[in-house]
C-alpha positions as CSV (number, residue, x, y, z in Angstrom):
1,M,-7.1,82.1,-91.8
2,R,-3.3,81.5,-91.5
3,V,-3.4,77.8,-92.8
4,L,-5.6,79.0,-95.6
5,V,-3.0,81.9,-96.8
6,V,-0.2,79.0,-96.0
7,V,-2.3,76.5,-98.5
8,A,-2.9,79.2,-100.9
9,A,0.9,80.4,-101.0
10,M,2.0,76.7,-101.5
11,L,-0.3,76.3,-104.4
12,L,0.7,79.6,-105.9
13,A,4.3,79.0,-105.1
14,G,4.1,75.8,-107.1
15,C,6.8,73.8,-105.0
16,F,6.1,71.7,-102.0
17,I,6.7,68.3,-100.3
18,V,4.0,65.7,-100.5
19,P,3.9,62.3,-99.3
20,Q,3.9,59.7,-102.1
21,T,2.9,56.0,-102.1
22,D,4.6,53.2,-104.3
23,T,3.3,49.8,-104.6
24,T,5.1,46.6,-105.9
25,V,3.9,43.3,-106.6
26,T,6.3,40.3,-106.8
27,T,5.3,36.7,-107.2
28,S,7.7,33.9,-106.3
29,S,7.7,30.0,-106.6
30,Q,8.0,28.2,-103.4
31,G,8.6,24.6,-104.5
32,V,6.5,21.7,-105.7
33,V,4.2,19.6,-103.3
34,T,3.0,16.2,-104.7
35,A,-0.5,15.3,-103.6
36,R,-1.6,11.8,-103.7
37,G,-5.1,10.9,-104.5
38,T,-7.2,7.6,-103.4
39,P,-4.7,4.6,-103.3
40,G,-5.4,1.9,-106.2
41,P,-4.3,-1.8,-106.5
42,V,-0.9,-3.0,-105.2
43,S,1.4,-4.8,-107.4
44,L,4.0,-7.3,-106.4
45,A,7.5,-7.8,-108.3
46,V,10.0,-10.5,-107.7
47,A,13.5,-10.3,-108.7
48,A,15.2,-13.9,-107.8
49,S,18.8,-15.3,-108.0
50,A,19.8,-18.9,-107.1
51,T,19.9,-18.1,-103.4
52,V,17.7,-14.9,-102.7
53,A,14.2,-13.9,-103.8
54,T,13.6,-10.0,-103.6
55,V,9.9,-8.9,-103.4
56,T,9.1,-5.1,-104.0
57,A,5.4,-4.1,-103.3
58,S,4.0,-0.9,-104.7
59,Q,0.9,1.0,-104.3
60,A,-0.6,2.7,-107.5
61,Y,-2.1,6.3,-107.1
62,I,-3.5,9.2,-109.0
63,C,-0.9,12.0,-108.1
64,R,-0.9,15.7,-108.9
65,D,2.2,18.3,-108.4
66,D,0.8,21.4,-107.0
67,L,3.1,24.6,-107.5
68,R,3.3,26.7,-104.2
69,V,3.4,30.4,-105.1
70,V,3.7,33.5,-102.6
71,T,2.7,36.7,-104.0
72,E,4.2,39.7,-102.0
73,Q,2.7,43.3,-102.2
74,R,5.1,46.2,-100.7
75,T,3.6,49.3,-100.3
76,H,6.5,51.9,-99.6
77,K,5.6,55.8,-98.6
78,H,8.1,58.4,-99.1
79,A,8.4,62.2,-99.7
80,H,8.1,63.8,-103.1
81,L,9.1,67.2,-104.0
82,Y,6.3,68.6,-106.2
83,A,6.8,71.5,-108.3
84,V,4.2,73.1,-110.9
85,N,5.9,73.8,-114.2
86,G,4.8,77.5,-115.1
87,S,6.1,80.7,-116.5
88,G,6.0,84.5,-115.8
89,N,4.7,85.3,-112.6
90,V,4.6,81.8,-111.0
91,V,8.3,81.6,-111.0
92,Y,8.6,84.9,-108.9
93,V,5.9,83.8,-106.7
94,W,7.6,80.4,-106.2
95,I,11.0,82.2,-105.3
96,F,9.2,84.4,-102.8
97,F,7.4,81.5,-101.0
98,A,9.4,78.5,-101.5
99,P,11.3,79.4,-98.1
100,V,8.1,79.1,-96.3
101,T,6.0,76.4,-98.3
102,I,9.1,73.7,-98.5
103,P,9.4,73.5,-94.7
104,I,5.9,73.4,-93.7
105,S,4.7,71.0,-96.4
106,G,8.1,69.1,-95.2
107,L,7.0,69.1,-91.6
108,F,3.4,67.6,-92.6
109,T,4.9,65.2,-94.9
110,L,7.6,63.9,-92.1
111,L,4.6,63.6,-89.6
112,D,2.6,61.5,-92.3
113,L,5.6,59.3,-93.0
114,A,6.5,58.7,-89.2
115,S,2.8,57.9,-88.5
116,S,2.8,55.3,-91.3
117,G,5.5,52.9,-89.7
118,G,7.6,52.0,-92.5
119,D,7.0,49.5,-95.5
120,D,3.7,47.6,-95.4
121,V,4.3,44.2,-96.6
122,T,1.5,41.7,-97.5
123,D,2.5,38.0,-98.4
124,T,-0.4,36.1,-99.8
125,P,0.4,32.2,-100.2
126,S,-1.7,30.2,-102.6
127,T,-1.4,26.8,-104.7
128,S,-1.7,26.1,-108.3
129,P,-2.8,22.8,-108.9
130,G,-1.2,20.5,-111.6
131,A,-2.2,17.9,-113.9
132,P,-3.1,14.4,-112.6
133,Y,-0.8,11.6,-113.5
134,A,-0.3,8.1,-112.5
135,C,2.4,7.3,-109.8
136,T,3.2,4.7,-107.5
137,A,4.6,4.7,-103.9
138,P,6.0,1.8,-101.8
139,A,3.7,-0.5,-99.8
140,A,5.4,-0.6,-96.7
141,N,4.2,-2.9,-93.7
142,L,2.5,-5.7,-96.2
143,A,2.7,-9.3,-94.9
144,I,4.4,-11.3,-97.6
145,E,4.8,-15.1,-97.8
146,L,7.2,-17.3,-99.7
147,V,5.2,-20.6,-100.7
148,T,6.0,-23.8,-102.4
149,G,3.9,-24.8,-105.6
150,D,1.9,-27.1,-103.4
151,G,1.0,-24.4,-100.8
152,G,3.4,-25.0,-98.2
153,V,4.9,-21.7,-96.4
154,I,8.6,-21.7,-96.6
155,A,8.9,-18.2,-94.9
156,R,7.2,-14.9,-93.8
157,G,8.2,-11.5,-93.8
158,T,7.0,-7.9,-94.0
159,T,7.8,-5.0,-96.4
160,D,10.0,-2.3,-95.2
161,V,9.5,1.4,-96.0
162,R,11.0,0.9,-99.5
163,G,8.2,-1.6,-100.0
164,S,10.8,-4.5,-99.9
165,V,11.3,-7.8,-98.3
166,A,14.1,-10.6,-99.2
167,F,13.7,-14.3,-98.9
168,P,16.5,-16.6,-98.7
169,L,15.7,-19.6,-101.2
170,P,16.4,-23.0,-100.2
171,P,18.8,-24.9,-102.3
172,D,16.5,-27.9,-102.3
173,L,13.4,-25.9,-103.4
174,P,11.1,-28.3,-105.4
175,G,9.9,-26.6,-108.6
176,D,8.4,-23.0,-108.7
177,A,8.0,-21.0,-105.7
178,I,5.4,-18.4,-105.2
179,V,5.1,-14.9,-103.0
180,R,1.8,-14.1,-101.9
181,A,0.4,-11.0,-100.0
182,P,-2.6,-12.9,-98.2
183,A,-4.0,-9.4,-97.2
184,I,-4.8,-8.2,-100.4
185,G,-4.8,-11.7,-102.4
186,Q,-1.9,-10.8,-104.7
187,I,0.4,-13.4,-105.8
188,A,3.9,-13.6,-108.1
189,R,5.5,-16.4,-109.3
190,V,9.5,-16.5,-108.2
191,R,11.1,-19.1,-110.8
């Protein structure tokens, strides 16, 4: 019975404290990640001077830049003083009951806020795929041979992590030299 009287007094008084929840949503970009698809053909490029031939091997891919996004939803609970706008007798009742309704509703709101545990934050990561495009990457650990025009092997080497290998050219090299990658069947002319 007393609870009903207090609730009725709070409603009649028009002034009490209630818990209120606000929610904000924030989206932020966390960077771009390049995703490579199925590898395509390997191509060889040769840059030669009078004494050195540098071979660069590159692997073709279809790439896509994916955008990483994090959406944060923050729910914040706080106390709100609620007052009913009125005129006449409501104001007099409010003055009479306010010393009772505000502390009681404040206590219930305080208990509700204390049990909520503070802000509730939820992070939701997602990936937004980009458009596909042609790209290349170094072809590392690829066996390369420097051979003479008649097929005699002058030197052998393996590409490094940048996809490059350098061969010294002998000064008495007869005619054009060729570089070849026997594993993939590719060749390129040195000079």
